[in-house]
C-alpha positions in Angstrom: -0.1 0.0 0.1 1.4 3.5 -1.0 2.5 5.8 1.8 1.6 9.5 2.1 4.2 11.9 3.5 5.4 15.6 3.8 8.5 17.3 3.2 9.2 20.3 5.3 11.8 23.1 6.1 12.0 26.3 8.1 9.7 27.8 5.5 6.8 25.8 7.2 7.4 27.5 10.5 6.6 25.6 13.8 4.8 22.7 12.8 2.2 21.1 15.2 3.4 17.6 14.8 0.9 15.9 17.2 -1.7 17.1 14.6 0.3 16.1 11.7 1.1 12.7 12.9 -2.4 11.1 12.1 -2.4 12.3 8.6 1.0 11.1 7.2 3.1 7.9 7.1 6.6 9.7 6.9 8.4 13.1 6.6 11.3 14.3 5.1 13.3 17.1 6.7 15.3 19.6 5.1 18.6 19.6 7.0 19.9 22.5 5.5 21.7 23.8 2.3 25.4 23.4 1.0 27.1 26.1 -1.2 30.6 26.6 -2.6 31.8 28.5 0.1 29.5 27.8 3.2 26.7 25.7 4.6 23.9 26.3 6.5 21.7 24.1 8.8 18.0 24.7 8.4 16.9 26.4 11.6 13.8 24.2 12.2 15.7 20.9 11.7 16.5 20.1 15.2 12.7 20.8 16.4 11.4 18.9 13.5 13.7 16.0 13.9 13.0 15.8 17.7 9.4 16.1 17.3 9.1 13.2 14.8 11.3 10.9 17.0 9.0 11.9 19.8 6.0 10.8 17.9 7.6 7.9 16.0 7.2 9.5 12.7 9.6 7.8 10.0 11.9 10.4 8.6 14.5 11.1 6.1 16.4 14.3 5.3 17.3 16.3 2.1 19.9 18.9 1.6 19.5 21.6 -1.0 22.6 22.0 -3.3 24.3 25.1 -4.8 27.8 23.3 -4.9 29.6 22.9 -8.4 32.7 20.8 -7.7 33.1 17.2 -6.7 35.9 18.0 -4.0 33.5 20.4 -2.4 30.5 18.4 -2.4 32.3 15.5 -0.6 33.3 17.9 2.0 29.7 18.8 2.4 28.5 15.3 2.6 30.8 14.9 5.6 29.3 17.9 7.2 25.8 16.5 6.6 27.0 13.0 8.2 28.4 15.1 11.0 25.0 16.8 11.7 23.4 13.4 11.9 25.8 12.0 14.6 23.8 10.3 17.1 20.7 10.7 15.2 18.8 7.9 13.1 16.9 8.0 10.0 14.2 5.5 8.7 14.7 7.1 5.1 17.5 8.1 2.9 19.5 11.2 2.8 18.6 13.1 -0.5 20.7 15.4 -2.4 18.2 18.1 -3.9 19.3 19.0 -7.4 17.2 21.7 -8.8 19.0 25.0 -8.6 19.2 27.1 -11.8 22.8 28.2 -11.0 23.9 24.5 -11.7 22.4 23.8 -15.1 25.4 25.2 -17.2 27.7 22.3 -15.7 26.0 19.8 -17.9 24.6 16.3 -17.4 27.6 14.3 -16.9 29.1 16.8 -14.3 25.6 17.1 -12.5 25.4 13.4 -12.3 29.1 13.2 -10.9 28.0 15.5 -8.3 25.4 13.3 -7.0 27.8 10.3 -7.1 30.4 12.1 -5.3 28.0 13.3 -2.6 26.1 10.0 -2.4 29.3 7.8 -2.2 30.3 9.6 1.1 26.9 9.3 2.7 26.9 5.5 1.8 30.2 5.2 3.3 28.7 6.3 6.6 26.0 3.5 6.4 23.1 5.6 5.0 20.8 5.1 2.1 21.4 7.6 -0.6 18.8 9.3 -2.9 18.5 12.1 -5.4 15.6 14.6 -5.5 15.0 16.5 -8.6 11.8 17.9 -10.5 10.8 16.0 -13.6 12.5 18.5 -16.0 15.8 18.0 -14.1 15.4 14.5 -13.9 14.8 14.0 -17.7 17.1 16.8 -19.1 19.9 17.5 -16.7 20.8 14.3 -15.0 21.8 10.8 -16.3 18.7 9.4 -15.1 19.4 5.7 -15.9 22.6 6.0 -14.0 20.8 7.7 -11.1 18.0 5.2 -11.0 20.5 2.2 -11.3 22.5 3.6 -8.2 20.1 5.3 -5.9 16.5 5.8 -4.6 14.8 8.7 -6.6 12.3 11.2 -5.4 10.7 13.2 -8.2 8.6 16.5 -8.2 5.8 16.5 -10.8 2.9 18.7 -9.8 -0.8 18.3 -11.2 -0.6 14.5 -11.7 -2.7 11.8 -10.0 -0.8 10.8 -6.9 -1.7 7.2 -7.5 -0.2 7.2 -11.1 3.0 5.5 -11.0 5.3 4.9 -14.2 8.2 3.3 -12.5 10.6 6.0 -12.8 10.8 6.9 -8.9 10.3 5.6 -5.5 8.6 8.7 -4.1 6.5 11.3 -6.1 6.1 14.8 -4.9 2.8 15.5 -6.5 1.7 18.7 -5.0 3.1 21.9 -3.4 -0.2 23.2 -2.6 -1.1 20.5 0.0 -3.1 21.1 3.3 -2.3 19.1 6.4 -3.7 19.7 10.1 -0.9 21.1 11.9 0.9 23.0 9.3 -0.1 26.6 8.5 -0.3 27.3 4.8 0.6 25.1 2.0 2.8 21.9 2.3 4.5 19.6 -0.1 2.8 16.3 -0.4 4.4 12.9 -1.6 3.5 9.4 -2.3 5.9 6.7 -1.6 5.4 3.7 -3.9 8.4 1.7 -2.6 8.3 0.6 1.0 11.7 2.2 1.7 11.1 2.2 5.5 10.7 -1.6 5.3 13.8 -2.1 3.0 16.1 0.1 4.9 15.1 -1.1 8.2 16.0 -4.7 7.0 19.4 -3.8 5.5 20.6 -1.6 8.4 19.9 -3.7 11.4 23.8 -3.8 12.1 26.5 -1.4 11.2 27.9 -2.8 7.8 30.9 -4.7 8.4 32.6 -3.2 5.3 32.5 0.3 6.8 34.4 -0.9 9.9 38.1 -0.5 10.3 40.4 -3.3 11.6 40.5 -3.6 15.3 44.2 -2.3 15.5 43.5 0.8 13.5 40.7 1.5 15.8 42.8 1.0 18.9 45.4 3.3 17.6 42.8 6.1 16.9 41.8 5.4 20.5 45.3 5.7 21.8 45.7 9.1 19.8 42.8 10.6 21.5 40.2 10.5 18.7 37.7 8.9 20.8 38.1 10.8 24.1 38.2 9.0 27.4 36.0 7.0 29.9 32.2 7.0 29.0 32.6 9.4 26.0 34.9 6.7 24.4 32.6 3.9 25.0 29.6 5.9 23.5 31.6 6.9 20.4 32.8 3.4 19.7 29.5 1.7 20.2 27.9 4.3 17.9 30.1 3.2 15.1 29.3 -0.4 15.9 32.6 -1.5 17.6 32.7 -3.7 20.8 34.0 -1.4 23.6 35.6 -4.1 25.6 37.3 -5.7 22.4 38.9 -2.3 21.4 40.0 -1.4 25.0 41.6 -4.8 25.3 43.6 -4.2 22.1 44.4 -0.7 23.3 45.9 -2.2 26.6 47.7 -4.8 24.5 49.4 -2.2 22.4 50.4 -0.1 25.4 51.5 -3.0 27.6 53.6 -4.3 24.8 55.8 -1.2 25.1 55.4 -0.2 21.5 57.0 3.0 20.8 54.4 5.6 20.5 55.1 9.2 19.8 52.8 12.0 20.5 52.9 15.5 18.9 51.9 18.2 21.4 48.8 20.1 20.4 47.6 23.7 21.6 46.2 23.4 25.2 48.1 20.0 26.0 49.6 19.5 29.4 51.9 16.7 30.3 49.4 15.4 33.1 46.5 15.2 30.3 48.8 13.3 27.9 49.7 10.8 30.7 46.2 10.1 31.5 45.3 9.6 28.0 47.9 7.1 27.7 47.5 5.4 31.0 51.0 6.4 32.2 52.4 9.0 34.6 53.9 12.3 34.2 57.1 11.1 36.0 57.4 8.3 33.3 57.1 10.9 30.5 59.7 13.2 32.0 62.1 10.4 32.5 61.6 9.0 29.1 61.9 12.4 27.2 64.5 14.2 29.5 62.1 16.9 30.3 63.6 19.5 32.6 60.2 21.1 33.5 57.0 19.1 33.3 55.0 22.3 33.4 56.6 23.6 30.0 55.9 21.7 26.8 55.7 23.1 23.4 53.2 23.0 20.5 54.9 20.7 17.9 57.1 18.8 20.6 57.5 15.1 20.1 56.8 13.0 23.3 57.6 9.4 23.5 55.1 7.5 25.5 
Protein backbone atom coordinates (compact mmCIF):
# COMPACT_ATOMS: atom_id res chain seq x y z
CA UNK A 1 0.00 0.00 0.00
CA UNK A 2 1.35 3.44 -0.93
CA UNK A 3 2.38 5.77 1.88
CA UNK A 4 1.65 9.50 2.12
CA UNK A 5 4.19 11.95 3.51
CA UNK A 6 5.27 15.56 3.66
CA UNK A 7 8.60 17.31 3.22
CA UNK A 8 9.22 20.41 5.31
CA UNK A 9 11.76 23.11 6.09
CA UNK A 10 12.00 26.32 8.08
CA UNK A 11 9.63 27.87 5.52
CA UNK A 12 6.84 25.83 7.11
CA UNK A 13 7.30 27.47 10.51
CA UNK A 14 6.62 25.75 13.83
CA UNK A 15 4.71 22.63 12.88
CA UNK A 16 2.24 21.04 15.28
CA UNK A 17 3.48 17.51 14.82
CA UNK A 18 0.87 16.09 17.19
CA UNK A 19 -1.78 17.15 14.68
CA UNK A 20 0.29 16.09 11.67
CA UNK A 21 1.01 12.58 12.94
CA UNK A 22 -2.37 11.01 12.19
CA UNK A 23 -2.39 12.30 8.61
CA UNK A 24 0.97 11.08 7.31
CA UNK A 25 3.11 7.95 7.14
CA UNK A 26 6.52 9.66 6.86
CA UNK A 27 8.30 13.02 6.71
CA UNK A 28 11.40 14.22 4.90
CA UNK A 29 13.11 17.12 6.68
CA UNK A 30 15.40 19.70 5.16
CA UNK A 31 18.66 19.45 7.07
CA UNK A 32 20.05 22.57 5.39
CA UNK A 33 21.75 23.80 2.26
CA UNK A 34 25.30 23.41 0.96
CA UNK A 35 27.22 25.99 -1.03
CA UNK A 36 30.55 26.56 -2.70
CA UNK A 37 31.86 28.56 0.26
CA UNK A 38 29.54 27.84 3.18
CA UNK A 39 26.80 25.58 4.47
CA UNK A 40 23.74 26.36 6.57
CA UNK A 41 21.69 24.08 8.80
CA UNK A 42 17.93 24.55 8.53
CA UNK A 43 16.86 26.49 11.62
CA UNK A 44 13.88 24.19 12.21
CA UNK A 45 15.70 20.91 11.60
CA UNK A 46 16.49 20.05 15.21
CA UNK A 47 12.95 20.82 16.35
CA UNK A 48 11.38 18.88 13.50
CA UNK A 49 13.72 15.93 14.06
CA UNK A 50 13.05 15.77 17.79
CA UNK A 51 9.29 16.03 17.32
CA UNK A 52 9.21 13.28 14.73
CA UNK A 53 11.28 11.02 16.96
CA UNK A 54 9.01 11.75 19.91
CA UNK A 55 5.99 10.72 17.87
CA UNK A 56 7.66 7.81 16.02
CA UNK A 57 7.19 9.37 12.60
CA UNK A 58 9.63 7.76 10.11
CA UNK A 59 11.95 10.39 8.65
CA UNK A 60 14.56 11.06 6.00
CA UNK A 61 16.42 14.27 5.22
CA UNK A 62 17.25 16.33 2.16
CA UNK A 63 19.94 18.93 1.56
CA UNK A 64 19.54 21.68 -1.04
CA UNK A 65 22.60 21.93 -3.28
CA UNK A 66 24.42 24.93 -4.76
CA UNK A 67 27.83 23.20 -4.97
CA UNK A 68 29.58 22.93 -8.34
CA UNK A 69 32.67 20.78 -7.70
CA UNK A 70 33.10 17.17 -6.64
CA UNK A 71 35.82 17.97 -4.11
CA UNK A 72 33.62 20.50 -2.36
CA UNK A 73 30.50 18.35 -2.41
CA UNK A 74 32.40 15.51 -0.71
CA UNK A 75 33.27 17.93 2.11
CA UNK A 76 29.62 18.90 2.32
CA UNK A 77 28.55 15.27 2.54
CA UNK A 78 30.85 14.85 5.53
CA UNK A 79 29.26 17.96 7.06
CA UNK A 80 25.78 16.46 6.66
CA UNK A 81 26.91 13.15 8.17
CA UNK A 82 28.35 15.11 11.09
CA UNK A 83 25.02 16.83 11.71
CA UNK A 84 23.39 13.40 11.91
CA UNK A 85 25.78 12.05 14.51
CA UNK A 86 23.84 10.28 17.27
CA UNK A 87 20.68 10.56 15.16
CA UNK A 88 18.82 7.85 13.26
CA UNK A 89 16.94 7.88 9.96
CA UNK A 90 14.31 5.52 8.61
CA UNK A 91 14.59 6.97 5.08
CA UNK A 92 17.50 8.10 2.88
CA UNK A 93 19.58 11.25 2.73
CA UNK A 94 18.48 12.99 -0.48
CA UNK A 95 20.61 15.43 -2.47
CA UNK A 96 18.27 18.12 -3.83
CA UNK A 97 19.31 18.93 -7.40
CA UNK A 98 17.19 21.70 -8.87
CA UNK A 99 18.98 25.04 -8.60
CA UNK A 100 19.22 27.01 -11.84
CA UNK A 101 22.79 28.10 -11.07
CA UNK A 102 23.96 24.53 -11.75
CA UNK A 103 22.41 23.82 -15.15
CA UNK A 104 25.41 25.10 -17.15
CA UNK A 105 27.57 22.30 -15.70
CA UNK A 106 25.97 19.77 -18.01
CA UNK A 107 24.46 16.35 -17.49
CA UNK A 108 27.70 14.43 -16.88
CA UNK A 109 29.09 16.83 -14.29
CA UNK A 110 25.76 17.12 -12.49
CA UNK A 111 25.41 13.35 -12.33
CA UNK A 112 28.97 13.07 -11.02
CA UNK A 113 28.13 15.56 -8.26
CA UNK A 114 25.32 13.26 -7.16
CA UNK A 115 27.63 10.26 -7.19
CA UNK A 116 30.37 12.07 -5.25
CA UNK A 117 27.97 13.22 -2.53
CA UNK A 118 26.08 9.96 -2.24
CA UNK A 119 29.23 7.86 -2.15
CA UNK A 120 30.26 9.66 1.03
CA UNK A 121 26.88 9.28 2.74
CA UNK A 122 26.75 5.61 1.79
CA UNK A 123 30.19 5.10 3.32
CA UNK A 124 28.70 6.40 6.57
CA UNK A 125 26.02 3.71 6.41
CA UNK A 126 23.07 5.71 5.05
CA UNK A 127 20.85 5.02 2.09
CA UNK A 128 21.38 7.66 -0.57
CA UNK A 129 18.91 9.29 -2.93
CA UNK A 130 18.45 12.11 -5.41
CA UNK A 131 15.58 14.61 -5.47
CA UNK A 132 14.81 16.55 -8.65
CA UNK A 133 11.85 17.92 -10.51
CA UNK A 134 10.81 16.04 -13.63
CA UNK A 135 12.51 18.52 -15.96
CA UNK A 136 15.82 18.14 -14.13
CA UNK A 137 15.49 14.38 -13.97
CA UNK A 138 14.84 14.07 -17.70
CA UNK A 139 17.16 16.77 -19.05
CA UNK A 140 19.97 17.60 -16.61
CA UNK A 141 20.81 14.25 -15.00
CA UNK A 142 21.73 10.87 -16.41
CA UNK A 143 18.54 9.38 -15.06
CA UNK A 144 19.41 5.80 -15.98
CA UNK A 145 22.61 6.04 -13.94
CA UNK A 146 20.86 7.77 -11.05
CA UNK A 147 18.02 5.25 -10.99
CA UNK A 148 20.47 2.33 -11.17
CA UNK A 149 22.49 3.58 -8.21
CA UNK A 150 20.04 5.34 -5.91
CA UNK A 151 16.51 5.75 -4.68
CA UNK A 152 14.76 8.57 -6.55
CA UNK A 153 12.31 11.23 -5.41
CA UNK A 154 10.72 13.22 -8.22
CA UNK A 155 8.59 16.38 -8.17
CA UNK A 156 5.80 16.45 -10.76
CA UNK A 157 2.81 18.58 -9.85
CA UNK A 158 -0.70 18.27 -11.17
CA UNK A 159 -0.58 14.51 -11.70
CA UNK A 160 -2.68 11.85 -10.04
CA UNK A 161 -0.88 10.79 -6.89
CA UNK A 162 -1.72 7.16 -7.62
CA UNK A 163 -0.29 7.20 -11.14
CA UNK A 164 3.05 5.45 -11.01
CA UNK A 165 5.23 4.98 -14.07
CA UNK A 166 8.14 3.13 -12.48
CA UNK A 167 10.59 6.02 -12.77
CA UNK A 168 10.81 6.90 -9.09
CA UNK A 169 10.32 5.64 -5.53
CA UNK A 170 8.65 8.80 -4.20
CA UNK A 171 6.51 11.28 -6.14
CA UNK A 172 6.10 14.83 -4.85
CA UNK A 173 2.75 15.48 -6.48
CA UNK A 174 1.72 18.81 -4.92
CA UNK A 175 3.22 21.91 -3.35
CA UNK A 176 -0.24 23.16 -2.38
CA UNK A 177 -1.21 20.46 0.09
CA UNK A 178 -3.17 21.02 3.28
CA UNK A 179 -2.32 19.07 6.43
CA UNK A 180 -3.68 19.77 9.90
CA UNK A 181 -0.80 21.08 11.98
CA UNK A 182 0.96 22.94 9.17
CA UNK A 183 -0.01 26.54 8.48
CA UNK A 184 -0.35 27.28 4.79
CA UNK A 185 0.60 25.02 1.91
CA UNK A 186 2.86 22.01 2.31
CA UNK A 187 4.49 19.58 -0.14
CA UNK A 188 2.71 16.23 -0.44
CA UNK A 189 4.36 12.98 -1.49
CA UNK A 190 3.39 9.42 -2.33
CA UNK A 191 5.89 6.63 -1.58
CA UNK A 192 5.49 3.70 -3.98
CA UNK A 193 8.35 1.57 -2.68
CA UNK A 194 8.37 0.59 0.98
CA UNK A 195 11.70 2.23 1.71
CA UNK A 196 11.07 2.16 5.44
CA UNK A 197 10.90 -1.64 5.39
CA UNK A 198 13.79 -2.05 2.96
CA UNK A 199 16.10 0.21 4.93
CA UNK A 200 15.14 -1.32 8.25
CA UNK A 201 15.94 -4.80 6.98
CA UNK A 202 19.27 -3.74 5.48
CA UNK A 203 20.64 -1.65 8.35
CA UNK A 204 19.88 -3.65 11.47
CA UNK A 205 23.65 -3.73 12.06
CA UNK A 206 26.48 -1.41 11.09
CA UNK A 207 27.82 -2.72 7.76
CA UNK A 208 31.00 -4.67 8.38
CA UNK A 209 32.61 -3.23 5.27
CA UNK A 210 32.49 0.23 6.84
CA UNK A 211 34.42 -0.85 9.91
CA UNK A 212 38.16 -0.44 10.36
CA UNK A 213 40.39 -3.28 11.57
CA UNK A 214 40.47 -3.43 15.35
CA UNK A 215 44.16 -2.47 15.41
CA UNK A 216 43.44 0.76 13.53
CA UNK A 217 40.58 1.64 15.84
CA UNK A 218 42.79 0.98 18.87
CA UNK A 219 45.44 3.35 17.52
CA UNK A 220 42.79 6.00 16.97
CA UNK A 221 41.77 5.54 20.60
CA UNK A 222 45.39 5.84 21.72
CA UNK A 223 45.74 9.03 19.68
CA UNK A 224 42.78 10.54 21.51
CA UNK A 225 40.22 10.52 18.70
CA UNK A 226 37.55 8.83 20.83
CA UNK A 227 38.06 10.71 24.09
CA UNK A 228 38.13 9.00 27.47
CA UNK A 229 35.84 7.04 29.77
CA UNK A 230 32.14 7.02 28.98
CA UNK A 231 32.62 9.33 25.99
CA UNK A 232 34.98 6.78 24.43
CA UNK A 233 32.54 3.94 25.03
CA UNK A 234 29.60 5.84 23.52
CA UNK A 235 31.54 6.87 20.41
CA UNK A 236 32.86 3.37 19.77
CA UNK A 237 29.48 1.72 20.23
CA UNK A 238 27.79 4.34 18.02
CA UNK A 239 30.11 3.25 15.20
CA UNK A 240 29.34 -0.41 15.81
CA UNK A 241 32.50 -1.42 17.65
CA UNK A 242 32.68 -3.62 20.74
CA UNK A 243 34.08 -1.34 23.45
CA UNK A 244 35.65 -4.12 25.52
CA UNK A 245 37.30 -5.64 22.46
CA UNK A 246 38.78 -2.31 21.39
CA UNK A 247 39.93 -1.41 24.89
CA UNK A 248 41.60 -4.80 25.24
CA UNK A 249 43.55 -4.15 22.05
CA UNK A 250 44.47 -0.67 23.32
CA UNK A 251 45.86 -2.15 26.53
CA UNK A 252 47.70 -4.83 24.58
CA UNK A 253 49.45 -2.23 22.43
CA UNK A 254 50.37 -0.06 25.38
CA UNK A 255 51.51 -2.96 27.57
CA UNK A 256 53.69 -4.32 24.79
CA UNK A 257 55.78 -1.16 25.17
CA UNK A 258 55.46 -0.34 21.51
CA UNK A 259 56.99 3.02 20.84
CA UNK A 260 54.30 5.67 20.54
CA UNK A 261 55.21 9.24 19.66
CA UNK A 262 52.72 11.96 20.53
CA UNK A 263 52.86 15.42 18.98
CA UNK A 264 51.93 18.14 21.44
CA UNK A 265 48.91 20.22 20.44
CA UNK A 266 47.76 23.62 21.63
CA UNK A 267 46.30 23.36 25.14
CA UNK A 268 47.99 20.05 26.00
CA UNK A 269 49.55 19.45 29.40
CA UNK A 270 51.87 16.64 30.37
CA UNK A 271 49.39 15.38 32.95
CA UNK A 272 46.60 15.19 30.36
CA UNK A 273 48.87 13.31 27.95
CA UNK A 274 49.86 10.89 30.71
CA UNK A 275 46.21 10.28 31.57
CA UNK A 276 45.29 9.71 27.93
CA UNK A 277 47.91 6.98 27.56
CA UNK A 278 47.49 5.40 31.00
CA UNK A 279 50.97 6.38 32.14
CA UNK A 280 52.46 8.91 34.57
CA UNK A 281 54.01 12.34 34.29
CA UNK A 282 57.16 10.99 35.92
CA UNK A 283 57.50 8.30 33.24
CA UNK A 284 57.11 10.85 30.45
CA UNK A 285 59.62 13.19 32.08
CA UNK A 286 62.16 10.37 32.41
CA UNK A 287 61.72 9.01 28.87
CA UNK A 288 61.92 12.43 27.22
CA UNK A 289 64.48 14.18 29.44
CA UNK A 290 62.00 16.92 30.22
CA UNK A 291 63.52 19.43 32.62
CA UNK A 292 60.29 21.23 33.50
CA UNK A 293 57.08 19.14 33.36
CA UNK A 294 55.03 22.35 33.35
CA UNK A 295 56.55 23.51 30.07
CA UNK A 296 55.88 21.62 26.86
CA UNK A 297 55.54 23.16 23.44
CA UNK A 298 53.22 22.83 20.46
CA UNK A 299 54.85 20.46 17.96
CA UNK A 300 57.09 18.83 20.56
CA UNK A 301 57.43 15.06 20.12
CA UNK A 302 56.74 13.04 23.27
CA UNK A 303 57.65 9.37 23.50
CA UNK A 304 54.95 7.58 25.46
